[in-house]
Backbone as JSON, one array per atom type, in Angstrom:
{
  "sequence": "MGELTTHVLDTASGKPAIGMRIELHADGALIAATITNAHGRTDTPLLAGATMQPGRFELSFHVATYFREAGVALPDPPFLDIVTLRIGIADPAAHYHVPLLVSPWSYTTYRGG",
  "N": [[-61.09, 29.08, 14.02], [-63.29, 27.42, 16.2], [-63.54, 24.13, 17.68], [-64.86, 20.88, 18.59], [-63.37, 18.13, 19.92], [-62.35, 14.72, 20.6], [-60.77, 11.96, 22.28], [-60.11, 8.51, 23.1], [-58.67, 6.53, 25.56], [-57.82, 3.26, 26.39], [-57.33, 2.28, 29.43], [-57.02, -0.13, 30.68], [-55.72, -1.81, 28.92], [-53.68, -0.19, 28.13], [-53.66, 1.08, 25.68], [-54.83, 2.87, 22.71], [-58.38, 3.24, 22.45], [-59.82, 1.51, 20.15], [-62.4, 1.62, 17.83], [-64.59, 2.42, 19.4], [-67.88, 3.47, 19.91], [-69.15, 6.73, 19.77], [-71.4, 9.23, 20.69], [-72.93, 12.39, 20.13], [-75.06, 14.6, 21.68], [-77.52, 17.19, 21.68], [-79.86, 19.12, 23.36], [-81.35, 16.79, 23.74], [-81.38, 15.59, 21.26], [-79.79, 13.56, 18.83], [-76.84, 14.62, 17.37], [-74.44, 13.99, 16.26], [-72.54, 11.1, 15.44], [-70.03, 8.67, 15.8], [-67.16, 6.53, 15.31], [-64.27, 5.53, 17.06], [-60.94, 5.74, 15.74], [-57.86, 4.05, 14.71], [-56.15, 5.33, 16.4], [-57.59, 5.92, 18.59], [-59.04, 8.17, 18.3], [-61.42, 10.49, 16.81], [-62.18, 10.68, 13.33], [-62.87, 13.14, 12.32], [-63.64, 16.4, 13.68], [-66.17, 16.56, 16.26], [-67.79, 18.77, 16.43], [-67.55, 21.68, 14.45], [-66.75, 24.7, 12.68], [-69.73, 26.08, 11.41], [-71.37, 24.49, 12.98], [-70.34, 24.61, 15.48], [-71.4, 25.88, 18.22], [-72.37, 27.89, 21.06], [-73.49, 26.25, 24.03], [-75.1, 23.5, 25.81], [-74.05, 20.16, 25.9], [-74.12, 16.59, 25.39], [-71.86, 14.02, 25.59], [-71.68, 10.7, 24.7], [-70.19, 7.75, 25.46], [-69.74, 4.51, 24.41], [-68.95, 2.32, 26.36], [-69.16, -0.32, 27.58], [-69.93, -1.93, 25.39], [-67.67, -1.61, 23.77], [-65.63, -2.85, 25.4], [-66.67, -5.46, 25.63], [-66.6, -6.26, 22.92], [-63.89, -6.27, 22.64], [-63.25, -8.55, 23.92], [-63.32, -8.67, 26.68], [-64.46, -10.0, 29.67], [-67.41, -9.1, 31.12], [-69.52, -8.26, 33.9], [-73.11, -8.79, 34.22], [-75.56, -6.62, 34.91], [-73.08, -4.47, 33.32], [-70.53, -2.68, 35.16], [-69.75, -0.1, 34.18], [-71.55, 1.18, 31.56], [-72.71, 2.96, 29.33], [-70.89, 5.8, 29.22], [-71.66, 8.99, 30.01], [-70.97, 12.3, 29.41], [-71.66, 15.49, 30.4], [-71.25, 18.5, 28.94], [-70.31, 21.97, 28.62], [-70.22, 24.47, 26.18], [-68.88, 27.52, 25.94], [-67.43, 29.36, 24.48], [-67.43, 29.54, 21.2], [-65.3, 29.9, 19.48], [-63.16, 28.66, 20.54], [-60.99, 25.78, 21.11], [-62.25, 22.83, 22.18], [-61.33, 20.03, 23.78], [-61.97, 16.75, 24.69], [-60.78, 14.29, 26.4], [-61.15, 10.81, 27.16], [-60.27, 8.56, 29.54], [-60.37, 5.21, 30.17], [-61.46, 2.21, 31.81], [-62.94, -1.05, 32.4], [-63.89, -0.5, 34.91], [-63.53, 2.12, 35.78], [-63.27, 5.67, 35.04], [-61.82, 8.68, 33.74], [-61.71, 12.14, 32.97], [-61.04, 15.28, 31.32], [-60.7, 18.73, 30.41], [-58.93, 19.11, 27.63], [-56.36, 20.42, 25.41]],
  "CA": [[-62.39, 28.48, 14.26], [-63.33, 26.46, 17.28], [-64.0, 22.77, 17.38], [-64.97, 19.92, 19.68], [-62.73, 16.86, 19.57], [-62.22, 13.78, 21.7], [-60.09, 10.69, 22.06], [-60.35, 7.56, 24.17], [-57.59, 5.61, 25.88], [-58.19, 2.08, 27.16], [-56.3, 2.19, 30.46], [-56.85, -1.53, 31.06], [-54.72, -2.39, 28.01], [-52.62, 0.78, 27.87], [-53.68, 1.37, 24.25], [-56.0, 3.62, 22.27], [-59.63, 2.48, 22.34], [-60.16, 1.44, 18.73], [-63.74, 1.14, 17.5], [-65.62, 2.79, 20.37], [-68.93, 4.37, 19.42], [-69.34, 7.99, 20.51], [-72.52, 10.02, 20.2], [-73.05, 13.75, 20.65], [-76.45, 15.04, 21.74], [-77.86, 18.55, 22.13], [-81.3, 19.22, 23.59], [-81.95, 15.47, 23.61], [-81.32, 15.09, 19.88], [-78.5, 13.1, 18.34], [-76.35, 15.52, 16.32], [-73.27, 13.39, 15.64], [-72.17, 9.77, 15.91], [-68.8, 8.27, 15.14], [-66.4, 5.42, 15.88], [-62.86, 5.91, 17.18], [-60.04, 5.13, 14.76], [-56.71, 3.28, 15.22], [-55.47, 6.14, 17.4], [-58.55, 6.23, 19.64], [-59.57, 9.5, 18.0], [-62.4, 10.55, 15.73], [-61.54, 11.13, 12.08], [-63.18, 14.55, 12.15], [-64.2, 16.97, 14.92], [-67.6, 16.36, 16.48], [-68.36, 20.06, 16.06], [-66.58, 22.61, 13.85], [-67.38, 25.66, 11.78], [-71.06, 26.58, 11.75], [-72.01, 23.64, 13.99], [-69.73, 24.91, 16.77], [-72.21, 26.92, 18.81], [-72.46, 27.8, 22.51], [-74.6, 25.45, 24.54], [-74.85, 22.31, 26.62], [-74.0, 18.97, 25.06], [-73.82, 15.31, 26.05], [-71.03, 13.05, 24.87], [-71.96, 9.36, 25.19], [-69.16, 6.79, 25.08], [-70.29, 3.16, 24.57], [-67.82, 1.65, 27.01], [-69.37, -1.76, 27.75], [-69.88, -2.56, 24.07], [-66.26, -1.62, 23.37], [-64.89, -3.87, 26.13], [-67.16, -6.79, 25.22], [-66.06, -6.56, 21.58], [-62.45, -6.51, 22.82], [-63.08, -9.84, 24.56], [-63.27, -8.55, 28.14], [-65.64, -10.54, 30.34], [-68.04, -8.1, 31.98], [-70.72, -8.74, 34.58], [-74.36, -8.33, 33.65], [-75.16, -5.52, 34.04], [-71.71, -4.02, 33.53], [-70.36, -1.54, 36.06], [-69.88, 1.05, 33.28], [-72.17, 0.81, 30.3], [-72.49, 4.14, 28.5], [-70.41, 6.92, 30.02], [-72.18, 10.22, 29.44], [-70.38, 13.51, 29.95], [-72.39, 16.72, 30.05], [-70.27, 19.58, 28.82], [-70.8, 23.25, 28.15], [-69.35, 25.25, 25.29], [-69.17, 28.93, 26.12], [-66.71, 30.13, 23.47], [-67.39, 28.72, 19.99], [-64.04, 30.09, 18.76], [-62.11, 27.91, 21.25], [-60.88, 24.34, 20.9], [-62.63, 22.01, 23.33], [-60.9, 18.64, 23.59], [-62.47, 15.97, 25.82], [-60.25, 12.94, 26.43], [-61.71, 9.86, 28.11], [-59.39, 7.44, 29.91], [-61.41, 4.32, 30.67], [-61.32, 0.76, 31.99], [-64.29, -1.52, 32.72], [-64.23, -0.17, 36.31], [-63.32, 3.52, 36.12], [-62.93, 6.58, 33.96], [-61.48, 10.05, 34.08], [-61.75, 13.05, 31.83], [-60.63, 16.65, 31.6], [-60.68, 19.55, 29.2], [-57.58, 19.19, 27.08], [-56.15, 21.52, 24.5]],
  "C": [[-62.29, 27.47, 15.39], [-63.78, 25.09, 16.81], [-64.08, 21.96, 18.66], [-64.39, 18.61, 19.2], [-62.65, 15.98, 20.81], [-61.27, 12.66, 21.31], [-60.29, 9.83, 23.28], [-59.14, 6.65, 24.31], [-58.13, 4.5, 26.76], [-57.09, 1.87, 28.19], [-56.09, 0.77, 30.95], [-55.78, -2.2, 30.19], [-53.54, -1.47, 27.76], [-52.54, 1.18, 26.41], [-54.86, 2.28, 23.91], [-57.22, 2.7, 22.17], [-60.1, 2.54, 20.89], [-61.58, 0.91, 18.58], [-64.8, 1.45, 18.53], [-66.62, 3.76, 19.74], [-69.05, 5.55, 20.36], [-70.5, 8.73, 19.86], [-72.48, 11.39, 20.86], [-74.51, 14.16, 20.55], [-76.52, 16.5, 22.18], [-79.37, 18.62, 22.24], [-82.01, 17.89, 23.36], [-81.89, 14.86, 22.23], [-79.9, 14.67, 19.53], [-78.04, 14.02, 17.21], [-75.09, 15.0, 15.65], [-73.05, 12.01, 16.25], [-70.95, 9.33, 15.12], [-68.2, 7.07, 15.88], [-64.94, 5.85, 15.95], [-62.0, 5.11, 16.21], [-58.87, 4.4, 15.46], [-55.91, 4.04, 16.28], [-56.38, 6.51, 18.57], [-59.2, 7.6, 19.46], [-60.69, 9.41, 16.97], [-61.71, 11.09, 14.49], [-61.77, 12.61, 11.81], [-63.69, 15.09, 13.49], [-65.69, 16.66, 15.03], [-68.39, 17.62, 16.17], [-67.24, 20.91, 15.47], [-67.35, 23.56, 12.94], [-68.73, 26.12, 12.28], [-71.75, 25.75, 12.82], [-71.46, 23.9, 15.39], [-70.41, 26.13, 17.37], [-72.16, 26.8, 20.33], [-73.65, 26.93, 22.91], [-74.13, 24.31, 25.4], [-74.99, 21.08, 25.74], [-73.76, 17.75, 25.93], [-73.01, 14.45, 25.1], [-71.3, 11.68, 25.5], [-70.95, 8.38, 24.59], [-69.67, 5.38, 25.39], [-69.19, 2.21, 25.08], [-68.02, 0.14, 27.09], [-69.31, -2.5, 26.41], [-68.44, -2.67, 23.59], [-65.5, -2.75, 24.07], [-65.37, -5.28, 25.8], [-66.59, -7.18, 23.87], [-64.55, -6.8, 21.62], [-62.18, -7.82, 23.55], [-62.99, -9.8, 26.07], [-64.57, -9.1, 28.72], [-66.17, -9.5, 31.32], [-69.22, -8.72, 32.69], [-71.97, -8.22, 33.87], [-75.28, -7.89, 34.78], [-73.71, -5.1, 34.31], [-71.66, -2.84, 34.49], [-70.48, -0.23, 35.29], [-70.47, 0.57, 31.98], [-71.91, 1.93, 29.29], [-72.08, 5.27, 29.43], [-70.86, 8.19, 29.31], [-71.56, 11.41, 30.18], [-71.2, 14.7, 29.47], [-71.4, 17.86, 30.09], [-70.95, 20.85, 28.34], [-69.76, 23.91, 27.27], [-69.78, 26.7, 25.41], [-68.58, 29.78, 24.99], [-66.59, 29.3, 22.2], [-66.12, 28.92, 19.15], [-62.91, 29.28, 19.39], [-62.11, 26.44, 20.84], [-61.22, 23.65, 22.21], [-62.24, 20.57, 23.0], [-61.26, 17.86, 24.85], [-61.92, 14.56, 25.75], [-61.02, 12.09, 27.45], [-60.69, 8.75, 28.3], [-60.28, 6.46, 30.65], [-60.93, 2.88, 30.8], [-62.74, 0.25, 32.25], [-64.79, -1.03, 34.09], [-64.09, 1.3, 36.66], [-63.1, 4.35, 34.86], [-62.53, 7.92, 34.55], [-61.5, 10.88, 32.81], [-61.27, 14.42, 32.27], [-60.78, 17.44, 30.31], [-59.24, 19.7, 28.76], [-57.49, 20.34, 26.09], [-55.75, 21.09, 23.13]]
}
């Protein structure tokens, strides 16, 4: 069975991003929301089983809130606030893993395995 998973690394501290809010939207509707755990991962896949369907999705990572709660002084408005990644799932039997490596000033992502 396929699934959609993610994890977040705080590249400014060199550690997992603990406690970052992540939302998953499809067709403008919120379909999942979670907080990263002590490993910067979600406790369960964002999509799996019957919910893993082909389509276009948006992953929203609440970056500015995470860094503020970690005690990082950010300008107002912050350079990165909510990082939104628009992804497509073509094969619902595949594993789609979307890592986010982030600092207050930059981010990178890729399709992992």
